[in-house]
C-alpha positions as CSV (number, residue, x, y, z in Angstrom):
1,M,47.8,-154.0,-208.6
2,L,48.3,-151.9,-205.9
3,V,45.7,-149.7,-204.2
4,V,46.5,-146.7,-202.2
5,L,43.2,-145.7,-200.3
6,K,42.8,-141.7,-199.2
7,P,44.2,-140.2,-196.4
8,G,41.8,-140.6,-193.3
9,T,39.9,-143.6,-194.9
10,S,38.5,-144.5,-191.5
11,E,39.3,-148.7,-190.6
12,T,35.4,-149.9,-191.6
13,A,36.6,-148.3,-194.9
14,A,39.4,-149.9,-195.2
15,A,38.5,-153.4,-194.0
16,D,35.7,-152.9,-196.6
17,A,37.7,-152.8,-199.4
18,I,39.8,-154.9,-198.2
19,T,37.2,-157.5,-198.6
20,R,35.8,-156.3,-201.8
21,L,39.0,-157.5,-203.5
22,R,39.1,-160.7,-201.5
23,M,35.9,-161.5,-202.6
24,A,37.0,-161.3,-206.3
25,G,39.7,-164.4,-205.4
26,L,42.5,-162.0,-205.2
27,A,45.4,-162.2,-202.4
28,V,45.5,-159.4,-200.3
29,H,47.9,-157.5,-198.5
30,R,48.0,-154.3,-196.1
31,T,50.4,-151.6,-195.7
32,E,50.5,-148.1,-194.6
33,F,52.5,-145.0,-195.6
34,E,52.6,-141.4,-195.3
35,S,49.5,-141.8,-193.7
36,R,48.1,-144.0,-196.4
37,V,46.8,-147.5,-196.3
38,R,48.3,-149.5,-199.3
39,I,46.7,-152.4,-200.5
40,A,48.7,-155.3,-202.4
41,A,45.8,-157.6,-204.2
42,V,47.4,-159.7,-206.4
43,G,46.6,-163.3,-208.4
44,D,44.8,-163.1,-211.2
45,T,43.4,-159.5,-211.5
46,S,41.8,-159.7,-214.8
47,A,38.1,-160.8,-213.3
48,M,38.5,-157.5,-211.9
49,D,37.3,-154.3,-212.7
50,W,39.5,-152.0,-212.4
51,N,38.4,-148.4,-213.3
52,E,35.2,-149.5,-210.7
53,V,37.9,-149.9,-208.3
54,A,39.0,-146.7,-208.8
55,S,35.8,-145.0,-208.1
56,W,35.1,-146.2,-204.6
57,A,35.1,-143.4,-202.4
58,S,37.7,-144.3,-200.1
59,V,40.2,-144.7,-202.9
60,E,43.0,-142.8,-204.3
61,S,44.2,-144.1,-206.5
62,V,45.0,-147.5,-208.0
63,A,48.0,-148.4,-210.2
64,K,49.8,-152.0,-211.4
65,L,52.4,-153.4,-210.0
66,A,55.4,-153.7,-212.3
67,R,57.9,-155.9,-210.7
68,P,56.9,-159.0,-210.4
69,F,58.0,-159.4,-207.4
70,K,55.3,-157.1,-205.4
71,L,55.7,-157.4,-201.9
72,A,59.4,-157.0,-201.7
73,S,58.9,-153.5,-203.5
74,R,59.5,-150.3,-202.8
75,A,56.3,-149.7,-204.7
76,F,54.4,-151.3,-202.4
77,H,55.8,-151.1,-198.9
78,P,57.9,-147.8,-200.0
79,H,59.8,-147.2,-196.2
80,D,62.4,-149.7,-195.2
81,T,62.1,-152.9,-193.1
82,V,63.7,-152.5,-189.8
83,I,63.4,-156.3,-188.4
84,S,63.8,-156.1,-184.3
85,V,66.1,-159.5,-183.3
86,G,67.8,-159.9,-179.0
87,R,70.0,-156.7,-178.8
88,V,69.4,-155.0,-182.8
89,A,67.2,-153.9,-185.1
90,I,68.4,-155.3,-188.2
91,G,67.6,-152.4,-191.4
92,G,68.2,-149.7,-188.8
93,P,70.9,-146.7,-188.0
94,Q,71.9,-150.6,-185.8
95,L,74.4,-152.3,-187.9
96,A,73.5,-155.8,-187.4
97,I,76.6,-158.0,-186.9
98,M,76.6,-161.8,-186.6
99,A,79.4,-164.1,-186.5
100,G,80.3,-167.8,-185.0
101,P,81.6,-171.4,-186.6
102,C,81.2,-172.7,-189.7
103,S,80.0,-176.2,-187.8
104,V,78.9,-176.1,-184.4
105,E,81.1,-178.6,-183.2
106,G,81.0,-179.2,-179.3
107,E,80.7,-177.4,-176.0
108,E,84.1,-176.3,-175.7
109,Q,84.4,-174.9,-178.9
110,V,81.1,-173.3,-179.3
111,F,81.0,-171.1,-175.8
112,T,84.5,-170.2,-176.8
113,I,83.4,-168.8,-179.4
114,A,80.6,-166.9,-178.1
115,K,82.5,-165.5,-175.9
116,A,84.7,-163.5,-178.1
117,V,82.5,-162.9,-180.9
118,A,80.3,-161.4,-177.6
119,E,83.2,-159.1,-176.3
120,A,84.4,-157.7,-180.2
121,G,80.7,-157.0,-180.6
122,A,78.5,-159.4,-182.5
123,T,74.6,-159.3,-181.4
124,V,74.0,-162.6,-183.3
125,M,75.6,-165.9,-183.0
126,R,75.8,-168.2,-185.7
127,G,75.9,-171.7,-186.8
128,G,75.5,-174.6,-188.0
129,A,74.1,-177.0,-186.5
130,Y,72.8,-179.6,-189.9
131,K,75.3,-178.8,-192.6
132,P,74.8,-178.6,-196.7
133,R,77.9,-180.4,-197.3
134,T,78.9,-181.1,-201.1
135,S,80.7,-183.8,-200.3
136,P,77.9,-186.7,-198.4
137,Y,81.5,-187.6,-196.5
138,A,82.2,-185.1,-194.8
139,F,80.7,-183.6,-191.4
140,Q,77.5,-182.7,-191.6
141,G,76.7,-181.7,-188.5
142,L,75.5,-182.1,-185.2
143,G,72.3,-181.5,-185.2
144,E,69.5,-181.0,-182.9
145,E,72.5,-181.5,-180.5
146,G,74.5,-178.6,-182.1
147,L,71.5,-176.5,-181.8
148,K,71.0,-176.9,-177.3
149,L,75.0,-175.8,-177.9
150,L,74.3,-173.2,-180.0
151,R,71.0,-171.7,-178.0
152,R,72.7,-172.1,-174.4
153,A,76.7,-170.7,-175.3
154,A,74.6,-168.0,-177.6
155,D,72.4,-167.1,-173.9
156,A,75.5,-166.9,-171.9
157,H,76.6,-164.7,-173.6
158,G,73.2,-162.1,-174.7
159,L,73.1,-163.3,-178.6
160,A,70.8,-164.2,-180.6
161,V,70.5,-166.8,-183.3
162,V,71.0,-168.1,-186.9
163,S,70.8,-171.3,-188.0
164,E,70.4,-172.8,-190.8
165,V,67.4,-174.9,-191.0
166,M,67.6,-177.5,-194.6
167,E,64.3,-179.2,-195.1
168,P,60.5,-178.4,-194.2
169,Q,60.2,-181.1,-191.8
170,L,63.1,-179.4,-189.9
171,V,61.5,-176.1,-189.9
172,T,59.9,-176.6,-186.3
173,L,62.9,-178.0,-184.4
174,L,65.4,-175.3,-185.4
175,A,62.4,-172.2,-184.4
176,R,62.3,-174.2,-181.2
177,Y,66.0,-172.7,-180.9
178,C,66.8,-169.9,-182.9
179,D,65.8,-166.4,-183.4
180,I,66.3,-166.2,-187.1
181,L,65.8,-169.3,-189.4
182,Q,68.7,-169.2,-192.9
183,I,68.1,-170.7,-195.6
184,G,70.8,-171.5,-197.3
185,A,72.0,-170.5,-201.1
186,R,71.3,-174.4,-202.4
187,N,67.9,-174.4,-201.3
188,M,67.2,-170.0,-202.4
189,Q,64.9,-172.4,-204.7
190,N,63.2,-175.1,-202.3
191,Y,60.2,-173.3,-203.1
192,A,58.3,-176.3,-200.3
193,L,60.9,-175.2,-198.1
194,L,60.2,-170.8,-198.1
195,R,57.1,-171.7,-197.7
196,E,56.6,-173.7,-194.7
197,V,58.8,-170.9,-192.6
198,G,56.6,-168.0,-194.6
199,H,54.3,-170.1,-192.2
200,T,56.4,-169.3,-189.3
201,E,56.4,-166.1,-187.0
202,K,60.5,-166.3,-187.2
203,P,62.9,-163.9,-189.1
204,V,63.9,-165.6,-192.2
205,L,67.3,-164.5,-193.3
206,L,67.8,-165.5,-197.1
207,K,71.2,-166.1,-198.8
208,R,71.1,-165.5,-202.6
209,G,71.7,-168.5,-204.6
210,L,74.9,-169.7,-206.6
211,S,74.0,-168.4,-209.8
212,S,70.9,-166.4,-209.1
213,T,70.2,-163.4,-210.6
214,I,68.8,-160.3,-208.1
215,E,65.3,-160.7,-209.7
216,E,65.8,-164.4,-208.5
217,W,66.5,-163.5,-205.3
218,L,63.8,-161.3,-204.7
219,L,61.3,-163.5,-206.1
220,S,62.3,-166.4,-203.6
221,A,62.1,-163.4,-201.1
222,E,58.3,-163.1,-202.2
223,H,57.1,-166.6,-201.7
224,V,58.3,-166.6,-197.8
225,M,56.0,-163.0,-197.5
226,A,53.1,-164.4,-199.7
227,Q,52.6,-167.0,-196.8
228,G,52.0,-164.0,-194.5
229,N,55.4,-163.6,-192.8
230,R,57.1,-160.5,-193.9
231,Q,60.0,-160.2,-192.0
232,V,63.1,-161.4,-194.6
233,I,66.4,-160.4,-194.1
234,L,68.3,-160.8,-197.7
235,C,72.6,-161.6,-197.5
236,E,74.4,-161.6,-200.2
237,R,76.6,-164.0,-199.9
238,G,78.8,-164.3,-203.6
239,I,77.9,-165.6,-206.3
240,R,79.7,-168.7,-209.1
241,T,81.1,-166.6,-211.7
242,F,84.4,-167.4,-214.2
243,E,86.2,-166.5,-211.4
244,T,88.1,-168.9,-209.5
245,Y,90.8,-167.4,-207.1
246,T,88.2,-167.0,-204.9
247,R,85.3,-169.3,-203.7
248,N,83.1,-167.3,-205.0
249,T,82.7,-163.4,-206.2
250,L,80.9,-161.2,-204.2
251,D,78.3,-158.7,-206.0
252,L,78.3,-156.3,-203.9
253,N,76.8,-154.2,-206.5
254,A,74.0,-156.1,-205.3
255,V,73.7,-154.4,-201.9
256,P,73.1,-150.6,-203.7
257,V,71.0,-152.0,-206.2
258,V,68.5,-154.4,-203.7
259,K,68.2,-151.1,-202.0
260,E,66.7,-149.1,-204.5
261,L,64.1,-152.2,-205.5
262,S,63.2,-153.5,-202.1
263,H,62.5,-152.3,-198.7
264,L,64.5,-155.6,-197.1
265,P,67.1,-155.2,-194.9
266,V,70.4,-156.6,-196.4
267,I,73.5,-158.1,-195.3
268,V,76.7,-159.5,-196.2
269,D,78.6,-162.7,-196.0
270,P,81.9,-162.5,-196.6
271,S,83.5,-165.4,-195.7
272,H,81.7,-167.5,-198.3
273,G,82.2,-164.3,-200.2
274,T,86.0,-164.9,-200.7
275,G,86.2,-167.6,-199.2
276,I,89.8,-166.8,-198.3
277,R,90.8,-165.1,-194.9
278,D,92.3,-162.8,-195.7
279,K,89.9,-161.4,-198.2
280,V,86.9,-161.1,-195.7
281,A,87.8,-158.0,-193.7
282,P,88.1,-155.9,-197.0
283,M,85.2,-156.8,-198.8
284,A,83.3,-156.9,-195.1
285,R,84.4,-152.6,-195.2
286,A,83.5,-152.6,-198.3
287,A,80.0,-153.6,-197.9
288,I,79.4,-151.9,-194.9
289,A,80.5,-148.8,-197.7
290,A,78.1,-149.7,-199.8
291,G,75.6,-149.6,-197.7
292,A,75.0,-152.8,-196.3
293,D,72.3,-153.1,-193.1
294,G,75.3,-156.1,-191.6
295,L,77.7,-159.1,-191.9
296,M,77.5,-162.1,-191.9
297,I,81.2,-163.6,-190.6
298,E,82.9,-166.9,-189.4
299,V,84.9,-167.1,-186.9
300,H,87.5,-169.8,-185.6
301,H,89.5,-169.8,-182.4
302,D,91.4,-172.9,-183.7
303,P,90.6,-173.4,-187.9
304,D,92.9,-174.8,-188.6
305,R,91.0,-178.3,-186.8
306,A,87.7,-176.8,-187.6
307,L,85.8,-179.1,-189.2
308,S,84.3,-177.1,-191.7
309,D,85.6,-173.8,-194.0
310,G,87.9,-172.9,-191.5
311,A,90.3,-171.6,-193.7
312,Q,87.7,-168.9,-194.2
313,S,87.1,-168.4,-190.8
314,L,89.0,-164.8,-188.4
315,Y,90.9,-165.8,-185.9
316,P,89.0,-164.1,-182.8
317,A,91.2,-161.0,-183.1
318,Q,91.2,-160.6,-186.8
319,F,87.1,-160.6,-186.1
320,T,87.9,-157.8,-183.1
321,E,90.5,-155.4,-185.1
322,L,87.2,-155.8,-188.2
323,V,84.2,-154.8,-185.6
324,Q,86.3,-152.0,-184.4
325,Q,87.1,-150.8,-188.4
326,I,83.4,-151.4,-189.3
327,R,82.6,-148.7,-186.2
328,T,84.9,-145.8,-188.0
329,I,83.4,-147.2,-191.5
330,A,79.9,-146.9,-189.4
331,E,80.3,-143.6,-187.9
332,V,80.6,-141.6,-191.0
333,L,77.9,-143.2,-192.4
334,G,75.8,-141.8,-189.5
335,R,75.7,-145.2,-188.7
336,T,76.2,-148.0,-185.5
337,V,77.9,-151.1,-184.5
């Protein structure tokens, strides 16, 4: 249920309303909009007399939160969520450009790519240290050593760090090195992992599952937010369809749909969405035109020798050209890079 308090309600009265709802066994989450405290009361709401709640002196209105995702919905939090990470506020006027290799392979590789993407205009460096691979015999990442290299390279060029966490027991380790914790597509419905990152104070980048609906995606975000962490960034990275020409089908419809349903920022990963190097740039441009708050792009200085996903990785020069194009599109939309 959504309980909206009257304008000018004192903190004492707001705290009293929250306490009374909690005493009924409900989980209570608070936000503010247009000088009003808005309270989402979730759980078994049947035990509460909502007509009585509506009669409380501090209450302006009581309404049902119709969507199954409560905290992620605009009904609860009408204005856009903006998440500050390093030099960028994701969800604000500035587009977030995240770039780097699929996998951290070594010191020379990661420092070379960090320099290239920073000079081109990226603000966040991506790189995998623990790699979920389809084959158990493929390169699985460098583990903590990879995280150390990624952190050092990013710090040397003023970049924030995002990397994927695959297991609940690795969350504390990843949080030590990363500014953003990434939940990969295969783990979108790993609820133990979602709860664990929900207990951290780190922003969480939640990739859409391979065959997940938008509602399932937002409910996964809800699992994180229900633990107290509201810093969730959604990432559309393509879904599995009958089409086999590209690696996945990049669902850019999801961007305006999610923007209408949710207040959370949305970025797009056209590298995994297409899997083909020369298709990445056009889909990246389309993503920004569709209203995405940023991009996640794989970049490698020697993709033919990359240990993972070389075929979808841009050369640094291609990435530089793409960022210049994105700047032009952003200006038309009243945004910046």
